C-alpha positions as CSV (number, residue, x, y, z in Angstrom):
1,X,85.2,104.3,116.7
2,X,88.4,106.0,116.2
3,X,91.1,106.5,113.3
4,X,94.8,105.4,113.6
5,X,97.9,107.5,113.2
6,X,101.5,106.1,112.8
7,X,104.2,108.9,113.1
8,X,107.6,108.1,111.9
9,X,107.1,104.4,113.3
10,X,110.4,102.3,113.5
11,X,110.8,98.8,114.5
12,X,114.2,97.0,115.3
13,X,115.2,93.4,116.3
14,X,118.6,94.2,117.9
15,X,120.6,95.5,115.0
16,X,118.1,94.7,112.3
17,X,115.4,97.3,111.5
18,X,112.5,96.0,109.9
19,X,110.1,98.9,109.8
20,X,111.6,102.1,108.5
21,X,110.0,105.2,109.5
22,X,106.4,104.8,108.6
23,X,103.8,107.6,108.5
24,X,100.3,106.8,108.0
25,X,96.7,108.2,108.5
26,X,93.8,105.7,108.8
27,X,90.6,107.7,109.1
28,X,87.5,106.8,111.3
29,X,85.6,104.1,109.9
30,X,88.0,103.4,107.0
31,X,88.8,99.9,105.8
32,X,92.5,99.8,105.3
33,X,94.5,97.1,104.0
34,X,98.4,96.5,104.3
35,X,99.4,94.4,101.5
36,X,102.9,93.3,100.1
37,X,105.0,90.1,99.6
38,X,105.9,87.7,102.5
39,X,108.7,89.4,104.9
40,X,107.5,93.1,103.8
41,X,106.7,93.9,107.4
42,X,102.9,94.1,107.1
43,X,102.0,91.8,109.8
44,X,104.6,93.4,112.4
45,X,103.0,96.6,111.6
46,X,99.8,95.5,112.5
47,X,101.1,93.8,115.6
48,X,102.7,97.0,116.6
49,X,99.2,98.5,116.4
50,X,97.9,95.8,118.5
51,X,100.6,96.2,121.2
52,X,101.9,92.7,120.7
53,X,105.2,94.1,119.1
54,X,106.9,96.9,120.9
55,X,107.4,100.2,118.9
56,X,111.2,101.1,118.9
57,X,110.6,104.6,117.8
58,X,107.7,106.7,116.6
59,X,104.3,107.1,117.8
60,X,100.9,105.3,117.5
61,X,97.6,107.0,118.3
62,X,94.0,105.8,118.3
63,X,91.6,108.6,118.1
64,X,93.2,111.2,120.4
65,X,95.0,108.6,122.8
66,X,98.7,107.9,122.4
67,X,98.8,104.2,122.6
68,X,102.4,103.7,121.9
69,X,103.6,102.1,125.1
70,X,100.0,100.8,126.4
71,X,99.4,97.2,126.9
72,X,97.1,95.7,124.3
73,X,94.3,95.4,126.8
74,X,94.1,99.2,127.1
75,X,94.4,100.1,123.4
76,X,90.7,99.4,122.5
77,X,91.5,96.9,119.6
78,X,90.5,93.6,118.9
79,X,92.5,91.2,116.6
80,X,91.2,88.3,114.4
81,X,94.2,86.1,113.7
82,X,95.0,83.2,110.7
83,X,94.0,80.6,113.4
84,X,90.9,80.6,114.9
85,X,92.0,80.2,118.5
86,X,88.7,78.9,119.8
87,X,88.2,76.9,123.1
88,X,87.2,73.4,121.8
89,X,85.2,72.7,125.0
90,X,83.1,75.6,124.7
91,X,80.1,76.4,122.6
92,X,79.9,79.0,120.0
93,X,78.0,81.2,122.5
94,X,80.3,80.5,125.3
95,X,83.5,81.2,122.8
96,X,82.0,84.5,121.8
97,X,81.1,85.6,125.3
98,X,84.1,84.3,127.2
99,X,86.1,87.7,127.3
100,X,83.4,89.6,128.7
101,X,82.8,86.9,131.2
102,X,86.4,87.1,132.4
103,X,86.2,90.6,132.7
104,X,83.1,90.5,135.1
105,X,80.2,91.8,132.9
106,X,76.7,90.8,133.9
107,X,75.2,87.7,132.1
108,X,72.5,89.9,130.6
109,X,74.9,92.2,128.9
110,X,77.1,89.4,127.6
111,X,73.7,87.8,126.1
112,X,72.8,90.9,124.3
113,X,76.2,91.4,123.0
114,X,76.5,87.9,121.8
115,X,73.1,87.9,120.3
116,X,73.6,91.1,118.5
117,X,77.1,89.8,116.9
118,X,75.2,86.5,116.1
119,X,72.6,88.2,114.3
120,X,75.3,90.3,112.3
121,X,77.1,87.1,111.2
122,X,74.4,84.8,110.8
123,X,75.3,82.4,113.5
124,X,72.1,82.2,115.5
125,X,71.7,78.2,114.3
126,X,75.0,77.3,115.6
127,X,75.2,79.0,119.1
128,X,74.9,75.7,120.9
129,X,77.4,73.7,118.8
130,X,81.1,73.4,119.5
131,X,84.1,74.3,117.1
132,X,84.6,70.7,116.0
133,X,81.1,70.8,114.5
134,X,81.7,73.9,112.5
135,X,83.2,74.4,109.0
136,X,86.4,76.5,108.7
137,X,84.3,79.5,107.5
138,X,81.9,79.3,110.5
139,X,84.8,79.0,112.8
140,X,86.3,82.2,111.5
141,X,82.9,83.9,111.7
142,X,83.0,82.9,115.4
143,X,86.5,84.2,116.0
144,X,85.2,87.6,114.4
145,X,82.1,87.5,116.5
146,X,84.4,87.4,119.6
147,X,86.1,90.5,118.4
148,X,82.8,92.2,117.8
149,X,81.4,91.4,121.1
150,X,84.3,93.2,122.8
151,X,83.3,96.3,121.0
152,X,86.6,97.7,120.2
153,X,87.4,100.9,118.6
154,X,89.6,99.3,115.9
155,X,89.4,95.8,114.4
156,X,92.8,94.3,113.2
157,X,92.7,91.1,110.9
158,X,95.9,89.3,110.4
159,X,95.4,87.3,107.0
160,X,92.1,85.7,108.5
161,X,91.2,83.7,105.2
162,X,94.7,82.2,104.3
163,X,93.4,78.8,106.2
164,X,90.5,78.7,104.0
165,X,89.8,77.1,100.6
166,X,89.2,79.2,97.5
167,X,85.3,79.1,97.6
168,X,85.2,79.9,101.4
169,X,87.6,82.7,100.9
170,X,85.2,84.4,98.5
171,X,82.3,83.8,100.9
172,X,84.3,85.2,103.7
173,X,85.4,88.2,101.9
174,X,81.9,89.1,101.2
175,X,80.8,88.6,105.0
176,X,83.8,91.1,106.2
177,X,82.8,93.6,103.5
178,X,79.2,93.3,104.8
179,X,80.3,93.5,108.4
180,X,82.1,96.8,107.8
181,X,79.3,98.3,106.1
182,X,76.9,97.4,108.9
183,X,79.1,98.2,111.9
184,X,81.1,100.9,110.3
185,X,84.3,100.5,112.4
186,X,87.8,101.3,111.6
187,X,89.4,98.1,110.3
188,X,93.0,97.3,109.4
189,X,93.5,94.2,107.5
190,X,96.8,92.3,106.5
191,X,97.0,90.2,103.6
192,X,99.5,88.9,100.7
193,X,96.5,88.5,98.3
194,X,96.1,91.5,96.2
195,X,92.6,90.4,95.3
196,X,91.4,90.7,98.9
197,X,93.0,94.1,99.1
198,X,91.4,95.3,95.8
199,X,87.8,93.8,96.8
200,X,87.8,94.8,100.5
201,X,89.7,98.1,100.9
202,X,88.8,101.8,101.0
203,X,92.7,102.3,101.1
204,X,95.4,100.2,100.3
205,X,99.0,100.4,101.8
206,X,101.6,98.8,99.7
207,X,104.6,97.5,101.6
208,X,108.0,96.6,100.6
209,X,111.0,95.7,102.7
210,X,109.5,97.8,105.7
211,X,108.9,100.9,103.5
212,X,105.5,102.3,102.3
213,X,105.6,102.2,98.5
214,X,102.4,103.8,98.0
215,X,99.1,104.6,99.5
216,X,95.8,105.0,97.8
217,X,92.3,103.7,96.9
218,X,92.2,100.4,94.9
219,X,91.7,101.7,91.4
220,X,93.9,104.6,91.9
221,X,96.9,102.2,92.7
222,X,95.8,99.9,89.7
223,X,95.3,102.8,87.2
224,X,98.0,105.3,88.4
225,X,100.9,103.2,90.2
226,X,104.1,105.2,91.2
227,X,106.4,102.4,90.8
228,X,107.2,99.2,88.9
229,X,106.7,97.2,92.1
230,X,103.1,98.6,92.8
231,X,102.2,98.1,89.0
232,X,103.3,94.5,89.4
233,X,101.9,93.8,92.6
234,X,98.4,95.2,92.1
235,X,96.6,93.5,89.3
236,X,95.9,89.8,88.4
237,X,97.4,88.6,86.1
238,X,100.3,90.9,86.7
239,X,101.2,93.9,84.3
240,X,103.5,92.8,81.5
241,X,107.0,94.4,81.8
242,X,109.2,94.7,78.7
243,X,113.0,96.0,78.9
244,X,113.7,99.0,76.3
245,X,116.1,101.8,75.3
246,X,114.9,105.4,74.8
247,X,115.5,106.7,71.3
248,X,114.5,110.0,69.7
249,X,111.6,108.5,68.2
250,X,110.2,106.4,71.2
251,X,111.4,103.4,73.0
252,X,113.2,100.5,71.4
253,X,111.9,97.2,72.7
254,X,113.4,94.2,71.3
255,X,110.7,91.7,72.6
256,X,108.2,93.7,70.4
257,X,110.5,94.0,67.3
258,X,109.5,97.7,67.0
259,X,110.1,101.2,68.5
260,X,107.1,102.0,70.7
261,X,106.1,105.8,69.8
262,X,106.2,107.1,73.3
263,X,107.8,110.6,73.6
264,X,110.0,111.2,76.5
265,X,112.1,114.2,77.3
266,X,115.3,114.7,75.4
267,X,117.5,113.8,78.5
268,X,116.3,110.5,78.6
269,X,117.7,109.5,75.3
270,X,119.7,106.5,75.7
271,X,118.4,105.4,79.2
272,X,117.3,102.2,79.9
273,X,113.7,101.8,80.8
274,X,111.0,99.3,81.4
275,X,107.6,99.8,79.7
276,X,104.6,98.1,81.4
277,X,101.2,97.2,79.7
278,X,98.3,95.3,81.5
279,X,96.9,92.1,79.6
280,X,93.5,93.8,79.0
281,X,95.0,96.5,77.0
282,X,96.9,94.3,74.4
283,X,95.0,92.8,71.6
284,X,96.1,89.8,69.6
285,X,96.7,90.1,65.9
286,X,96.3,86.7,64.1
287,X,97.3,88.0,60.9
288,X,100.9,88.8,62.3
289,X,103.5,86.3,62.9
290,X,106.0,87.8,65.6
291,X,105.1,85.8,68.5
292,X,104.3,82.1,69.4
293,X,101.3,81.0,71.8
294,X,103.1,79.2,74.6
295,X,99.8,78.6,76.6
296,X,96.2,79.6,76.7
297,X,94.2,79.5,79.9
298,X,90.5,79.5,79.4
299,X,88.4,80.6,82.3
300,X,85.3,80.6,80.5
301,X,84.4,84.2,79.9
302,X,88.2,85.2,79.6
303,X,91.3,83.5,78.4
304,X,94.7,84.5,79.4
305,X,97.2,83.7,76.6
306,X,101.0,83.6,77.1
307,X,102.9,84.8,74.3
308,X,106.7,84.1,73.8
309,X,108.9,86.6,72.1
310,X,111.9,85.7,70.0
311,X,114.0,87.3,72.9
312,X,112.4,85.0,75.3
313,X,110.3,87.4,77.2
314,X,106.8,86.3,78.1
315,X,103.8,88.5,77.5
316,X,100.1,87.8,78.8
317,X,97.2,88.8,76.8
318,X,93.5,88.9,77.9
319,X,91.0,87.6,75.3
320,X,87.5,87.5,75.4
321,X,84.8,86.6,72.9
322,X,84.0,83.4,70.8
323,X,87.5,83.5,68.9
324,X,90.4,82.6,71.1
325,X,94.1,81.9,70.5
326,X,95.4,78.3,71.0
327,X,98.7,76.9,72.1
328,X,101.1,76.5,69.0
329,X,99.6,79.6,67.1
330,X,101.8,82.3,65.9
331,X,100.4,85.8,66.2
332,X,101.3,89.6,66.7
333,X,99.9,92.1,68.9
334,X,98.8,95.6,69.2
335,X,98.1,98.1,72.0
336,X,97.4,101.9,72.3
337,X,100.3,103.7,73.7
338,X,98.0,105.7,75.9
339,X,97.9,102.7,78.2
340,X,101.9,102.3,78.3
341,X,103.5,103.2,81.5
342,X,107.3,103.7,81.6
343,X,109.5,102.9,84.6
344,X,113.1,104.0,85.2
345,X,115.5,101.0,84.5
346,X,117.5,101.6,87.7
347,X,115.1,103.3,90.3
348,X,111.9,101.4,89.1
349,X,110.1,104.6,89.6
350,X,107.4,105.7,87.2
351,X,108.3,108.1,84.4
352,X,105.4,110.2,83.6
353,X,104.8,112.0,80.2
């Protein structure tokens, strides 16, 4: 097992640059998730680590080896893709051991490694089946098992759960987390789903347009984002953002019909800012009449209430307990200013106070 180091990594396709000087250290045994919207460069970066995309500039190291220009087979990595890419005419056992067989490994070694991978992934009852007789989740487990059998230094996952339904995605998230705990290998996982990122990662790398926006542990990014982009991307439902202007007494927020008493330095007076508040930090005040309830989504133990301000801005509030708001109600809201985050109106960077 080895860590992965990216040093000022750049990727260009002709004149178009898609990865912009990425520096990143992934520790030995760490579960690192690349997350971001479509087109942010996360899969390209993963494929550069795998050797499936050429690195234009910079260096990629696995452990102490510079693998920047090595062939994929020499890098000591195994990749699990969105599609299962199983051989339909082979059994599960044959699929998992095929790579070792092609490389001339003895049958006893193949059987031992396939047996160990099968035990870890609970595939013992399916070894004689062919892929057509498996569910989507089982096929993806076989694909992961094929990677385990190779004994790589680093596992690479490229959105492996995106083809599964919601229930299977939850099941496979648990399987992958358990796999990492059991084998302790370095894993890099790409997803656009921030729920997967939050539940699986030791470290999250948030990417935006080929740049790293922020790196940190899941709850660190949730509680202390550096930018509006990270604050809005990490968390479900997303953070509420409301426009305002800094005054001497606080931030004037038209959508709230009030001034939020957040004290910023004097040189910020007159500047446009955005305040951010997470849904769980807002409380509905049914005695007030400032916002209409546009929609209420009940998920059982929690409801998400969508409020509409007079200025047309939507605000999502989390409600728990027996008393919930209903569509058509008129309410107000309150929140602790200690939970308010402020972002610069132009740069969208966090203003700390």
